[in-house]
C-alpha positions in Angstrom: 153.9 135.4 143.9 155.1 132.3 142.7 156.0 128.9 144.9 159.4 127.8 145.5 159.5 124.4 143.9 162.9 122.4 144.3 164.6 120.1 141.2 167.4 118.2 140.5 170.7 120.0 138.7 169.2 117.8 135.6 165.6 118.3 135.8 166.4 122.6 136.5 168.8 121.8 133.4 166.3 120.5 131.4 164.3 123.8 132.3 166.6 126.1 130.9 167.5 125.0 127.8 163.8 124.6 127.3 163.5 128.1 127.9 166.6 129.4 126.3 164.7 127.6 123.3 161.5 129.2 123.5 163.9 132.2 123.5 166.0 132.2 121.3 164.2 129.7 118.3 160.5 130.0 119.0 160.4 133.4 119.3 162.3 134.5 116.6 160.3 132.1 114.5 156.9 133.2 115.3 158.0 137.4 114.6 159.4 136.0 110.9 155.6 134.4 110.4 154.3 137.7 112.1 156.0 139.8 109.9 155.4 137.5 106.3 151.7 137.5 107.2 151.7 141.7 107.6 153.6 141.5 104.2 150.4 140.1 102.4 148.5 143.1 102.6 144.7 143.8 104.7 145.2 143.1 108.3 141.8 142.8 109.3 141.0 140.2 107.2 144.0 137.9 107.3 143.9 134.7 109.4 147.3 134.1 109.1 148.2 137.4 110.7 145.7 136.8 113.1 146.9 132.8 114.0 150.5 134.0 114.2 149.9 136.5 116.9 147.6 134.1 119.1 151.0 131.9 118.8 152.8 135.0 119.9 151.0 135.1 123.0 150.6 131.7 123.9 154.2 131.4 123.7 155.3 134.5 125.6 152.8 133.3 127.8 155.1 130.0 128.2 158.3 132.0 128.5 156.8 134.0 131.1 155.6 130.9 133.2 159.3 129.3 132.6 161.1 132.4 133.9 158.7 132.6 136.8 159.6 128.6 137.7 163.2 129.1 137.1 163.6 131.9 139.3 161.9 130.3 141.9 163.4 126.8 141.4 165.8 125.5 143.8 168.5 123.2 143.7 167.7 120.2 145.9 171.2 118.9 148.3 171.0 115.4 148.6 173.4 115.4 151.5 171.3 117.5 153.4 168.3 115.1 152.9 166.9 112.3 155.6 167.4 108.9 154.3 165.1 107.5 157.3 162.4 109.3 155.8 160.8 109.6 151.9 161.6 112.8 151.0 162.0 114.7 147.2 164.9 112.2 145.4 163.9 109.4 147.7 164.1 106.0 145.9 160.9 104.3 148.1 160.6 100.2 147.8 156.9 99.4 148.8 154.6 96.8 149.0 150.9 97.3 147.4 148.9 95.5 150.0 145.8 95.5 147.5 147.3 93.5 145.4 150.2 91.8 147.2 152.9 93.4 144.3 156.3 95.3 144.5 156.7 98.6 143.4 159.7 101.1 143.0 159.4 105.0 142.6 161.3 108.1 142.9 159.9 110.7 143.9 160.6 114.1 141.4 159.5 117.2 141.0 156.5 117.7 139.1 158.6 119.0 136.0 160.6 115.5 136.4 158.3 112.8 136.2 157.6 110.0 134.2 156.2 107.2 135.3 157.6 104.8 132.7 161.1 105.5 134.2 159.5 104.9 138.0 159.5 108.7 138.8 156.6 110.3 140.4 155.6 114.0 141.2 155.7 114.5 144.8 152.6 116.7 143.9 150.9 113.5 142.7 148.6 111.7 145.2 150.5 109.1 145.7 154.2 110.8 146.0 152.4 113.5 148.7 151.1 110.0 150.6 154.7 108.7 151.0 156.2 112.3 151.5 157.3 112.2 155.6 156.9 108.1 155.7 159.5 105.8 157.4 160.5 101.9 157.0 157.4 100.1 158.0 154.9 103.0 157.8 151.5 102.5 155.3 150.8 104.9 153.1 146.7 104.7 153.0 146.0 107.2 149.6 142.8 107.9 147.9 142.7 107.1 144.3 139.6 107.1 141.8 139.6 103.1 142.6 139.3 103.3 145.6 142.4 103.2 148.7 146.0 102.7 147.7 147.7 100.5 150.9 151.4 101.2 150.3 153.6 99.7 152.5 157.1 101.5 152.8 160.1 98.4 152.6 162.9 100.4 151.6 164.5 104.1 150.8 167.4 105.0 149.9 168.8 108.1 147.6 
């Protein structure tokens, strides 16, 4: 059984679009490649056919995985979230006590994470360490370089 995962409407729409593309564009393309390779004769020594069949298998696995994710996805209702705690979709302003530098992150689902735009996954070590924290709390997070101490300065939506 797959685990429930929470997404923004935008994030879930992106997953559904990717799944649609795989089903309607990539699947027919690979089928055409297999048919073309099959037309070239002896399948026992046909590397093109083998490659196309392998690509088809990988594509079908990816489609099955995305179907499972989409079927177990739930959209987060932001109006039901507690603004006092760092939760999914919270924007958290932090003080990195090790470097005396302020940073800000938005906590999002794993598939929506994008560090360049300040979105970190709630599945990441930092995301997990921040979940449930309140303003004034210090999250001590074990990272490869040691222990990262992040003080929560502000939580917003």
